[in-house]
C-alpha positions in Angstrom: 84.9 89.8 116.9 86.9 90.6 119.7 90.3 90.3 118.3 89.2 92.6 115.0 88.2 95.3 117.2 91.2 95.4 119.2 93.3 95.5 115.8 91.1 98.3 114.7 91.6 100.3 117.9 95.5 99.9 118.2 96.2 100.6 114.3 95.7 103.3 111.9 92.3 101.8 111.0 91.0 103.0 114.4 90.1 106.8 112.6 88.5 105.6 109.4 84.8 104.9 109.1 83.3 101.6 109.3 82.8 101.1 105.5 86.4 101.5 104.8 87.5 99.4 107.5 85.3 96.5 106.1 86.5 97.0 102.6 90.4 97.0 103.8 89.7 93.8 105.8 88.2 92.4 102.5 91.1 93.3 100.5 93.8 91.9 103.2 91.2 88.4 103.3 91.5 88.5 99.2 95.1 88.7 99.2 95.7 86.0 101.9 93.5 83.6 100.0 95.0 84.6 96.5 98.4 83.6 98.1 97.4 80.6 99.8 95.9 79.6 96.4 99.0 80.0 94.7 101.1 78.2 97.2 98.4 75.1 96.6 98.7 75.2 92.8 102.7 75.6 92.9 102.9 72.5 95.6 100.3 70.4 93.7 101.4 71.2 90.3 104.9 72.4 90.9 106.8 69.6 89.2 104.8 69.6 85.7 105.2 73.7 85.6 107.6 75.1 83.2 108.7 78.2 85.5 111.6 80.2 83.6 113.4 83.2 85.4 115.2 85.6 83.3 114.5 87.6 80.1 
């Protein structure tokens, strides 16, 4: 918890109210979890996926 408080104090989040800080932290965590899940799926099933780039 000390790490989160230090991040809050030394960033632009320090001036925001507590509910907004929690919401921003939730959004950040959700994005990180989504990216980790996408990486797992890509590594696990990447050989069998039909990925096309271009138009």
